[in-house]
C-alpha positions as CSV (number, residue, x, y, z in Angstrom):
1,M,119.5,110.6,100.7
2,K,117.7,107.2,100.1
3,K,117.2,106.8,103.9
4,I,115.7,110.4,104.2
5,W,113.3,109.5,101.3
6,Y,112.4,106.2,102.9
7,L,111.7,107.9,106.3
8,F,109.7,110.7,104.7
9,I,107.5,108.2,102.8
10,K,107.2,106.0,105.9
11,Y,105.9,108.8,108.2
12,Y,103.7,110.2,105.4
13,I,102.1,106.8,105.1
14,K,101.9,106.4,108.9
15,T,100.0,109.7,109.1
16,G,97.7,108.5,106.3
17,L,97.0,105.3,108.2
18,F,96.2,107.4,111.3
19,F,93.5,109.2,109.3
20,Y,92.4,106.0,107.5
21,S,91.9,103.5,110.4
22,K,89.6,103.9,113.3
23,K,92.3,102.3,115.6
24,L,95.6,100.6,115.0
25,R,96.5,98.5,117.9
26,V,100.2,97.4,118.0
27,V,101.2,94.6,120.5
28,G,104.6,93.2,121.2
29,A,106.8,95.6,119.2
30,E,109.3,95.4,122.1
31,K,110.0,91.8,121.3
32,V,111.6,92.7,117.9
33,P,115.5,92.5,118.1
34,K,117.0,95.9,117.9
35,K,120.0,94.6,116.0
36,G,121.0,91.7,113.8
37,A,119.3,89.9,110.9
38,V,115.5,89.8,111.3
39,L,112.9,88.2,109.0
40,F,109.4,89.5,109.6
41,A,107.0,86.7,108.6
42,V,103.5,88.2,108.2
43,N,100.0,86.7,107.4
44,H,98.5,88.2,104.4
45,P,94.7,89.1,104.6
46,N,94.5,92.5,102.9
47,G,96.5,93.2,99.8
48,L,99.2,95.8,99.7
49,L,97.8,97.6,102.7
50,D,99.5,94.8,104.8
51,P,103.1,95.7,104.2
52,L,102.3,99.4,104.8
53,V,100.8,98.6,108.2
54,V,103.7,96.5,109.3
55,A,106.4,98.7,107.8
56,T,105.2,101.8,109.6
57,S,104.7,100.1,112.9
58,A,107.8,97.9,113.2
59,P,110.8,99.3,115.0
60,R,113.2,98.2,112.2
61,V,113.6,99.6,108.7
62,S,112.7,96.7,106.4
63,H,113.1,95.4,102.9
64,F,110.0,93.9,101.4
65,L,109.1,91.0,99.1
66,V,105.9,91.8,97.2
67,R,104.1,90.3,94.1
68,A,105.9,90.9,90.9
69,A,102.8,92.2,89.1
70,V,103.2,95.5,90.9
71,F,106.6,96.1,89.1
72,K,105.4,95.9,85.5
73,K,105.9,99.5,84.7
74,P,109.5,100.8,84.7
75,L,108.8,104.1,86.5
76,I,106.9,102.3,89.3
77,K,109.6,99.7,89.5
78,K,112.2,102.4,90.2
79,L,110.0,104.2,92.7
80,L,109.3,101.0,94.6
81,A,113.0,100.1,94.6
82,T,113.8,103.4,96.5
83,L,111.4,102.2,99.1
84,N,113.1,98.9,99.6
85,L,110.5,96.8,97.7
86,M,111.6,93.8,95.7
87,P,109.6,91.6,93.4
88,I,108.9,87.9,94.1
89,Y,107.7,85.8,91.1
90,R,105.1,83.1,91.3
91,I,103.9,80.4,88.9
92,R,101.0,82.7,87.8
93,D,103.5,85.2,86.6
94,G,104.8,82.7,84.0
95,R,107.2,79.8,84.4
96,N,109.9,81.7,82.6
97,E,109.7,84.5,85.2
98,L,110.4,82.1,88.1
99,S,114.1,82.0,87.2
100,K,114.4,85.6,88.3
101,N,113.7,84.5,91.8
102,T,117.3,83.2,92.1
103,E,118.6,86.8,91.9
104,V,116.0,88.0,94.2
105,F,116.8,85.4,96.8
106,N,120.6,86.2,96.5
107,D,119.7,89.8,97.3
108,C,117.7,88.6,100.4
109,F,120.8,86.6,101.5
110,E,122.9,89.7,101.3
111,I,120.3,91.8,103.2
112,L,120.3,89.3,106.1
113,N,124.1,89.0,106.1
114,K,124.3,92.8,106.5
115,Q,122.2,92.4,109.7
116,Q,119.2,94.1,108.2
117,A,115.5,93.4,108.3
118,L,113.4,91.7,105.6
119,M,109.7,91.3,105.4
120,I,107.9,88.4,103.7
121,F,104.4,86.9,103.5
122,P,105.1,83.2,103.9
123,E,101.5,82.0,102.9
124,G,102.4,83.1,99.4
125,S,99.3,84.9,98.5
126,H,96.6,87.2,100.1
127,D,93.3,86.0,101.4
128,K,90.8,87.8,103.6
129,R,89.5,84.5,105.2
130,R,90.3,84.4,108.9
131,T,92.6,81.4,108.8
132,I,96.3,80.8,108.7
133,R,97.3,78.9,105.6
134,P,100.3,76.5,105.0
135,I,103.7,78.1,104.8
136,S,105.1,78.2,101.3
137,K,108.5,76.9,100.2
138,G,109.9,80.3,99.3
139,F,110.1,81.2,103.0
140,T,112.4,78.3,103.8
141,R,114.5,78.9,100.7
142,I,115.3,82.3,101.9
143,V,116.1,81.3,105.4
144,F,118.1,78.2,104.8
145,G,119.7,79.5,101.6
146,A,121.1,82.5,103.7
147,L,122.3,80.1,106.4
148,E,123.9,77.8,103.9
149,K,125.8,80.7,102.3
150,Y,126.7,82.2,105.6
151,P,126.9,79.4,108.2
152,E,127.9,81.8,111.1
153,L,124.8,84.1,110.5
154,K,122.2,84.3,113.1
155,I,118.7,85.0,111.8
156,H,115.7,85.7,114.0
157,I,112.2,85.1,112.5
158,V,109.6,87.4,114.0
159,P,106.1,86.1,113.4
160,V,103.6,88.9,112.8
161,G,99.8,88.6,112.9
162,L,97.6,91.1,111.1
163,T,93.9,91.3,111.8
164,Y,91.3,93.6,110.3
165,Q,87.9,94.2,111.8
166,K,86.7,94.0,108.2
167,A,88.9,93.9,105.1
168,G,87.6,96.4,102.6
169,A,85.5,98.4,105.1
170,Y,86.1,102.1,105.8
171,P,86.9,102.9,108.5
172,S,88.1,99.7,110.1
173,K,90.1,98.7,113.2
174,I,93.4,97.0,112.8
175,A,95.4,94.8,115.2
176,L,99.1,94.0,114.7
177,H,100.7,91.4,117.0
178,F,104.5,90.7,117.0
179,G,105.3,87.2,118.2
180,T,108.4,85.7,120.0
181,P,111.5,85.7,117.8
182,I,112.4,82.3,116.4
183,P,116.2,81.6,116.1
184,A,116.2,80.1,112.6
185,H,119.9,79.2,112.9
186,D,118.9,76.6,115.7
187,Y,117.0,74.7,113.0
188,F,119.9,74.6,110.6
189,N,122.5,71.9,110.3
190,P,125.5,72.8,107.9
191,Q,126.1,69.1,107.4
192,T,122.5,68.6,106.1
193,P,121.4,72.1,105.0
194,L,118.2,71.0,103.4
195,D,117.1,68.6,106.1
196,P,113.3,68.2,105.5
197,K,112.7,67.5,109.2
198,Q,114.3,70.7,110.2
199,I,112.5,72.7,107.5
200,E,109.2,71.3,108.6
201,A,109.9,71.9,112.3
202,L,110.7,75.6,111.5
203,K,107.5,75.9,109.4
204,K,105.5,74.4,112.2
205,E,106.9,76.8,114.8
206,L,106.0,79.8,112.6
207,N,102.6,78.4,111.7
208,D,101.7,77.8,115.3
209,Q,102.7,81.2,116.5
210,L,100.8,82.9,113.6
211,K,97.6,81.1,114.7
212,T,97.9,82.8,118.1
213,L,98.8,86.2,116.7
214,T,95.6,86.6,114.7
215,V,92.1,85.2,114.8
216,H,92.5,81.7,113.3
217,I,89.4,79.8,112.4
218,P,90.3,76.4,110.8
219,E,89.1,76.2,107.3
220,D,86.9,73.0,107.7
221,E,83.2,72.2,107.2
222,N,82.4,74.5,110.2
223,Y,84.3,77.6,108.9
224,E,81.4,79.5,107.4
225,K,79.1,78.7,110.2
226,T,81.5,79.9,112.8
227,V,82.4,83.1,111.0
228,L,78.7,83.9,110.4
229,K,77.9,83.4,114.1
230,L,80.7,85.8,115.0
231,Q,79.5,88.4,112.6
232,K,75.9,88.2,114.0
233,N,77.3,88.7,117.4
234,G,79.2,91.8,116.3
235,V,82.5,90.6,117.8
236,D,85.6,92.8,117.8
237,F,87.9,90.7,115.7
238,T,90.9,92.9,116.7
239,E,90.6,91.7,120.3
240,V,92.7,88.7,119.1
241,N,93.6,87.1,122.4
242,K,90.1,87.4,123.9
243,L,88.5,86.0,120.8
244,N,90.9,83.2,120.4
245,Q,90.4,82.2,124.0
246,A,86.6,82.3,123.6
247,L,86.8,80.1,120.4
248,S,89.0,77.5,122.2
249,E,86.4,77.4,125.0
250,G,83.5,77.0,122.5
251,S,81.9,80.3,123.5
252,T,81.2,83.4,121.4
253,P,81.4,86.9,122.9
254,L,78.5,89.2,122.2
255,L,78.9,92.9,121.8
256,K,76.1,95.5,122.0
257,K,75.4,97.2,118.7
258,R,76.0,100.9,118.8
259,V,74.3,103.7,116.9
260,N,76.7,105.5,114.4
261,F,76.1,109.1,115.7
262,V,78.6,110.6,113.3
263,K,76.9,109.2,110.2
264,P,75.6,112.6,109.2
265,L,79.1,113.9,109.1
266,Y,79.8,111.4,106.3
267,Y,77.5,113.4,104.0
268,V,79.3,116.7,104.9
269,I,82.6,115.0,103.9
270,L,81.1,113.5,100.8
271,L,79.9,117.0,99.6
272,N,83.4,118.4,100.4
273,S,85.1,115.5,98.4
274,I,82.7,115.0,95.6
275,L,85.1,114.7,92.7
276,P,87.6,112.4,94.4
277,W,84.6,110.3,95.7
278,I,83.3,110.0,92.0
279,L,86.8,109.0,91.0
280,W,86.9,106.3,93.7
281,K,83.5,104.9,92.6
282,I,84.7,104.6,89.1
283,M,87.9,102.8,90.2
284,A,86.1,100.5,92.7
285,R,84.1,98.9,89.9
286,K,87.3,97.6,88.3
287,I,88.6,95.9,91.4
288,D,88.1,92.2,91.1
289,E,89.5,91.1,94.5
290,I,88.0,92.4,97.8
291,E,91.6,92.2,99.2
292,F,92.6,95.1,97.0
293,I,89.7,97.5,97.9
294,D,91.6,99.0,100.9
295,T,94.9,99.2,98.9
296,F,93.3,101.4,96.2
297,R,91.1,103.4,98.5
298,F,94.0,104.2,100.8
299,A,96.1,105.2,97.8
300,L,93.4,107.7,96.8
301,N,93.1,108.9,100.4
302,I,96.7,109.9,100.7
303,T,97.1,111.4,97.2
304,I,93.9,112.6,95.4
305,F,91.9,113.6,98.4
306,P,94.5,115.9,100.1
307,L,95.4,117.4,96.7
308,F,91.7,118.2,96.0
309,Y,91.4,119.9,99.5
310,F,94.5,122.0,98.8
311,L,93.2,123.0,95.4
312,Q,89.9,124.1,97.0
313,A,91.8,125.9,99.7
314,Y,93.7,127.7,97.1
315,L,90.6,128.9,95.4
316,I,89.2,130.1,98.7
317,F,92.6,131.9,99.3
318,I,92.3,133.7,95.9
319,F,88.8,134.9,96.6
320,Y,88.5,135.2,100.4
321,G,92.1,135.4,101.7
322,G,94.5,133.1,103.5
323,E,92.8,132.9,107.0
324,L,89.5,131.5,105.6
325,A,91.6,129.0,103.4
326,G,93.4,127.9,106.6
327,Y,90.2,127.4,108.4
328,Y,88.9,125.4,105.6
329,L,91.9,123.0,105.5
330,L,91.7,122.6,109.3
331,L,88.0,121.8,109.3
332,S,88.4,119.4,106.4
333,A,91.1,117.5,108.2
334,L,89.2,117.5,111.5
335,S,85.9,116.3,110.0
336,C,87.6,113.4,108.4
337,L,89.5,112.5,111.6
338,I,86.3,112.7,113.8
339,Y,84.3,110.6,111.4
340,V,87.1,107.9,111.2
341,K,87.8,107.7,114.9
342,L,84.1,107.8,116.2
343,S,82.3,105.9,113.5
344,T,81.2,102.4,114.3
345,T,82.7,99.5,112.2
346,P,80.9,96.3,111.1
347,A,82.0,92.9,112.1
348,E,82.1,91.6,108.5
């Protein structure tokens, strides 16, 4: 039953992402091992939307480690547990809470020992800046802890690069690149399970791959200048390989600006969705971090907006019959889909 529930939610969210994003490009999914223990190591640019994008695109059912703050309410905690989500505690959650990570890590060891898949965000926090940050210690604690407990275990780490055309923009293009699996067990020596050199070597291999799987701009004194130049040129950030190559050669691709011909359709959709739109505007004012704009907007898009359309269709059904109500639902869905897929998206 739990698996059926998981798959239902997975494909419901996948459908929601299809309506939410202009284009979702998935590259390298065939590289993911079909069997065995797998650890998806993903960069983290855009809040809780990141695990949803990866989970609905990866060819393996995954367990997830997400920030503990999401699990504060008991009902939400139970719901998230049915979807394979587990809390990870950080120093900002309180020093007393960190001790709970021991149990969480033990659960991770068992998941990997059962030849299942686990997803983590090794940078440790979200950040929309287009740079790969240093890998946190929690990542190596999970990998080497599992190998220390089960020396015969084979764990493949799959680096995953997530790139958004613009975090927080709607609609936006998304690119998801799966890297070459890294055999973590090759970096593990049972005689010296916490060898700092082996740990650093594994972190470096993962970090180096992530820099090629998303647009990586070093966070130095030239970062803001480089990003501003790319924005002015209207580059397509989801063309990861082309853009990284251009950056390495010291050039900047230039794209022609296009007129957003479907912009008038936005106002039609707005009139048809006025109450959910007002609710979104009220909610948006309370969002402090730009990385969570997509998270909350997407949550409304797959819950309140469809519910509102169905309620309006029900009213049409009462007064005008089922045929007109059906046409209304179809046109509402098509108008949203046309706008999302044909609308132009800003570079930043």
